N, CA, C and O of each residue as an XYZ file, in Angstrom:
360
protein
N      94.314     87.204    102.374
C      95.444     88.431    102.050
C      95.088     87.868    100.847
O      94.521     86.873    100.396
N      96.106     89.758    100.196
C      95.766     90.100     99.103
C      97.169     90.474     98.476
O      98.055     90.867     99.234
N      97.382     90.373     97.221
C      98.564     89.978     96.568
C      99.018     92.068     96.879
O      98.182     92.955     97.056
N     100.346     92.210     96.842
C     100.607     93.357     96.892
C     101.605     94.006     95.148
O     102.218     93.260     94.383
N     101.484     95.121     95.037
C     101.838     95.514     93.758
C     102.699     96.784     93.977
O     102.574     97.546     94.936
N     103.710     96.932     92.827
C     104.520     98.115     93.176
C     104.343     98.335     91.067
O     103.955     97.540     90.211
N     104.814     99.677     90.980
C     105.279    100.422     89.916
C     106.448    100.644     89.776
O     107.162    101.201     90.609
N     106.829    100.177     88.553
C     108.379    100.522     88.651
C     108.783    101.743     86.646
O     108.468    101.580     85.467
N     109.345    102.484     87.199
C     109.551    103.735     86.620
C     110.812    102.962     85.764
O     111.663    102.219     86.253
N     110.662    103.377     84.300
C     111.984    102.355     83.433
C     112.693    103.378     82.200
O     113.777    103.320     81.620
N     111.659    104.222     82.117
C     112.180    105.182     81.027
C     111.191    106.021     80.178
O     110.001    106.046     80.496
N     111.609    106.640     79.212
C     110.642    107.389     78.594
C     110.692    106.297     76.643
O     111.405    105.457     76.095
N     109.443    107.089     76.342
C     109.157    106.106     75.036
C     109.357    107.573     74.056
O     110.135    107.818     73.134
N     108.620    108.138     74.510
C     108.580    109.702     73.571
C     110.122    110.542     73.785
O     111.265    110.099     73.898
N     109.488    112.183     73.781
C     110.248    112.917     74.371
C     109.827    113.367     75.210
O     108.678    113.715     75.481
N     111.586    113.441     76.194
C     111.525    113.451     77.630
C     110.799    114.932     77.397
O     109.605    114.651     77.291
N     110.927    116.201     77.281
C     110.053    117.231     77.158
C     108.266    117.381     77.223
O     107.345    118.029     77.720
N     108.624    116.177     76.255
C     106.665    115.939     76.096
C     106.472    115.433     77.889
O     105.842    116.114     78.698
N     107.164    114.116     78.226
C     106.801    113.410     79.474
C     106.367    114.161     80.098
O     105.176    114.217     80.407
N     107.719    115.346     80.623
C     107.925    116.144     81.739
C     106.652    116.806     81.742
O     105.839    116.604     82.644
N     106.453    117.519     80.866
C     104.847    117.738     80.842
C     103.510    117.454     80.678
O     102.599    118.274     80.801
N     103.398    116.296     80.401
C     102.244    115.387     80.693
C     102.327    115.151     81.815
O     101.289    114.846     82.401
N     103.700    115.202     82.617
C     103.421    114.628     84.154
C     103.502    115.153     85.406
O     103.490    114.682     86.543
N     103.634    116.832     84.671
C     103.344    117.678     85.560
C     101.966    118.109     85.593
O     101.374    118.463     86.612
N     101.451    118.057     84.342
C     100.203    117.861     84.705
C      99.263    117.179     84.912
O      98.167    117.525     84.469
N      99.386    116.215     85.517
C      99.431    114.879     86.130
C      99.512    115.228     88.047
O      98.932    114.636     88.957
N     100.438    116.371     88.096
C     101.036    116.897     89.629
C     102.131    116.063     89.734
O     102.179    115.888     90.951
N     102.861    115.559     89.348
C     103.940    115.136     89.549
C     105.000    116.641     89.696
O     104.938    117.572     88.893
N     105.688    116.609     90.577
C     106.126    117.887     90.437
C     107.930    117.862     90.070
O     108.652    116.991     90.555
N     108.363    118.752     89.324
C     109.694    118.628     88.765
C     110.607    118.101     88.926
O     111.144    117.469     88.017
N     111.195    118.192     90.375
C     112.380    117.418     90.914
C     112.075    115.963     91.348
O     112.969    115.309     91.886
N     111.004    115.497     91.163
C     110.939    114.285     91.407
C     110.718    114.135     90.140
O     110.350    112.961     90.101
N     110.691    114.512     89.108
C     110.794    114.212     87.057
C     111.982    114.126     87.360
O     112.170    112.949     87.670
N     113.000    114.756     87.462
C     114.532    114.575     87.139
C     115.004    113.724     87.841
O     115.738    112.878     87.328
N     114.759    113.704     89.029
C     114.786    112.665     90.018
C     114.310    111.072     89.264
O     115.021    110.103     89.532
N     113.578    110.956     88.703
C     113.058    109.710     88.027
C     113.930    109.178     86.820
O     114.379    108.037     86.718
N     114.090    110.245     85.904
C     114.770    110.385     84.887
C     115.993    110.480     85.304
O     116.753    110.106     84.411
N     116.645    110.867     86.420
C     118.177    109.704     86.626
C     118.469    108.886     86.771
O     119.445    108.393     86.205
N     117.359    108.016     88.082
C     117.795    106.954     88.592
C     116.933    105.999     88.116
O     116.528    105.212     88.971
N     116.486    105.824     86.850
C     116.125    104.698     86.335
C     116.675    103.247     86.400
O     117.840    103.072     86.042
N     115.869    102.099     86.865
C     114.716    102.091     87.187
C     114.399    102.459     88.323
O     115.350    102.637     89.084
N     112.967    102.719     88.891
C     112.744    103.806     89.835
C     111.479    103.099     90.042
O     110.762    102.786     89.092
N     111.076    102.738     91.733
C     110.072    102.510     91.902
C     109.177    103.620     91.941
O     109.684    104.718     92.172
N     107.703    103.537     91.726
C     107.308    104.972     91.984
C     106.100    104.515     92.579
O     105.325    105.373     92.155
N     105.403    103.735     93.284
C     104.554    103.422     94.183
C     104.180    102.275     94.070
O     103.622    101.785     93.088
N     104.582    101.526     95.508
C     103.914    100.302     96.367
C     103.005     99.946     96.894
O     101.981    100.596     96.685
N     102.960     99.273     97.420
C     101.573     98.831     98.432
C     100.542     98.154     97.881
O      99.959     97.347     98.606
N     100.202     98.289     96.823
C      98.743     99.112     95.381
C      98.195     97.661     95.524
O      98.877     96.824     96.115
N      97.185     97.395     95.088
C      96.058     96.300     94.989
C      96.859     96.479     92.961
O      97.866     97.026     92.511
N      95.834     95.768     92.402
C      96.177     95.117     90.857
C      95.681     95.946     90.801
O      96.394     96.849     91.239
N      94.556     96.371     90.426
C      93.870     97.410     89.625
C      94.096     99.160     89.843
O      93.831    100.086     89.077
N      94.907     99.150     91.706
C      95.128    100.482     91.548
C      96.749    100.720     90.749
O      97.256    101.808     90.477
N      97.252     99.536     90.529
C      98.711     99.480     90.135
C      98.480     99.414     88.479
O      99.460     99.692     87.789
N      97.181     99.045     87.784
C      96.952     99.376     86.840
C      96.872    100.868     86.260
O      97.360    101.296     85.214
N      96.122    101.538     87.231
C      95.179    102.911     86.885
C      96.946    103.845     87.187
O      97.323    104.882     86.640
N      97.568    103.137     88.050
C      99.087    104.285     88.141
C      99.774    103.718     86.865
O     100.527    104.534     86.333
N      99.706    102.770     86.387
C     100.770    102.363     84.810
C      99.964    103.053     84.059
O     100.537    103.922     83.401
N      98.718    102.968     83.907
C      98.616    103.485     83.059
C      98.408    105.024     83.021
O      97.881    105.275     81.937
N      98.577    106.051     83.668
C      97.696    107.064     83.825
C      99.989    107.891     82.952
O     100.288    108.769     82.143
N     101.042    106.643     84.020
C     102.328    107.209     83.242
C     102.655    106.927     82.067
O     103.290    107.577     81.236
N     101.999    105.500     82.012
C     102.683    105.451     80.126
C     101.791    105.969     79.308
O     102.180    105.889     78.143
N     100.267    106.707     79.479
C      99.676    107.968     78.710
C     100.302    109.351     78.613
O      99.888    110.314     77.969
N     101.574    109.240     79.519
C     102.274    110.440     79.755
C     103.292    110.434     78.965
O     103.735    111.459     78.447
N     103.818    109.157     78.772
C     104.847    108.675     77.624
C     106.199    108.120     78.217
O     107.290    108.419     77.732
N     106.053    107.350     79.225
C     106.285    106.345     80.528
C     106.764    105.390     79.884
O     106.111    105.248     78.851
N     107.879    104.388     80.000
C     107.719    102.826     80.366
C     107.614    102.357     81.680
O     108.532    102.635     82.452
N     106.714    101.732     82.054
C     106.487    100.980     83.159
C     106.472     99.362     83.471
O     106.430     98.599     82.505
N     106.496     99.000     84.382
C     105.380     97.806     84.359
C     105.492     97.605     85.950
O     106.170     98.295     86.713
N     104.584     96.382     86.321
C     103.651     95.974     87.182
C     104.577     94.522     88.174
O     104.531     93.304     88.003
N     105.156     95.160     88.941
C     105.647     94.090     89.867
C     105.005     93.467     91.055
O     104.834     94.262     91.979
N     104.556     92.100     91.296
C     103.993     91.751     92.689
C     105.569     91.292     93.918
O     106.614     90.643     93.869
N     104.723     92.226     94.979
C     106.089     91.592     95.660
C     105.054     91.198     97.184
O     105.673     91.817     98.049
N     104.514     90.890     97.504
C     103.967     90.013     98.219
C     102.762     90.542     98.686
O     102.120     91.245     97.905
N     102.164     90.259    100.250
C     101.052     89.962    100.536
C     100.689     91.002    102.090
O     101.517     91.317    102.944
N      99.059     91.393    102.065
C      98.602     92.187    102.897
C      97.448     92.439    103.395
O      97.053     93.397    102.730
N      96.685     92.189    104.124
C      95.787     91.833    104.939
C      94.372     92.534    103.669
O      94.671     93.307    102.759
N      93.257     92.156    103.861
C      92.249     92.687    103.165
C      91.458     94.007    103.430
O      90.607     94.679    102.848
N      92.373     94.053    104.952
C      91.173     95.381    105.528
C      92.391     96.564    105.405
O      92.423     97.550    106.141
N      93.472     96.258    104.245
C      94.907     97.377    104.561
C      94.341     97.757    103.221
O      94.706     98.914    103.009
N      93.651     97.332    102.267
C      94.067     97.492    100.725
C      92.884     99.070    100.767
O      91.871     99.489    101.327
N      94.216     99.565     99.439
C      93.266    101.233     99.294
C      93.212    101.009     97.771
O      94.266    100.922     97.141
N      92.025    100.914     97.163
C      91.449    100.775     95.999
C      91.708    102.081     95.100
O      91.966    102.064     93.896
N      91.551    103.592     96.188
C      91.556    104.716     95.209
C      92.770    105.190     94.872
O      93.496    105.583     95.785
N      93.221    105.247     93.545
C      94.095    106.077     92.810
C      94.906    107.120     93.537
O      94.329    108.072     94.062
N      96.131    106.994     93.589
C      96.989    108.292     94.058
C      98.088    109.187     92.891
O      98.897    108.770     92.062
N      97.890    109.836     93.079
C      98.606    110.991     91.948
C     100.275    110.938     92.132
O     100.718    110.910     93.280
N     100.981    110.926     91.255
C     102.278    110.839     91.422
C     102.596    111.932     92.213
O     103.804    111.745     92.360
N     102.349    112.882     92.785
C     102.616    113.671     93.244
C     103.133    113.056     94.639
O     104.001    113.600     95.321
N     102.440    111.764     95.000
C     102.449    111.446     96.541
C     103.653    110.922     96.535
O     104.019    110.298     97.531
N     104.609    111.083     95.290
C     106.131    110.240     95.101
C     107.211    111.055     96.173
O     108.382    110.687     96.267
């Protein structure tokens, strides 16, 4: 069994406008961004391997977001997904 991780969004480090523009460039819909900003902290993505969670968190941090990675459970090895998914899947 492997551990599961999720990425949590806690707000922005920089200007909100810059953050929204950068997130839109990586596929985040405007309505999702507005909801994220209003409802922090928010779980952006769950059920990830540690590597996938780090990739996801890195992309949000590069856009100017403040995120953490949290361990929250276990899943079978065969169910693992190692591919990074865009924020548009929120």
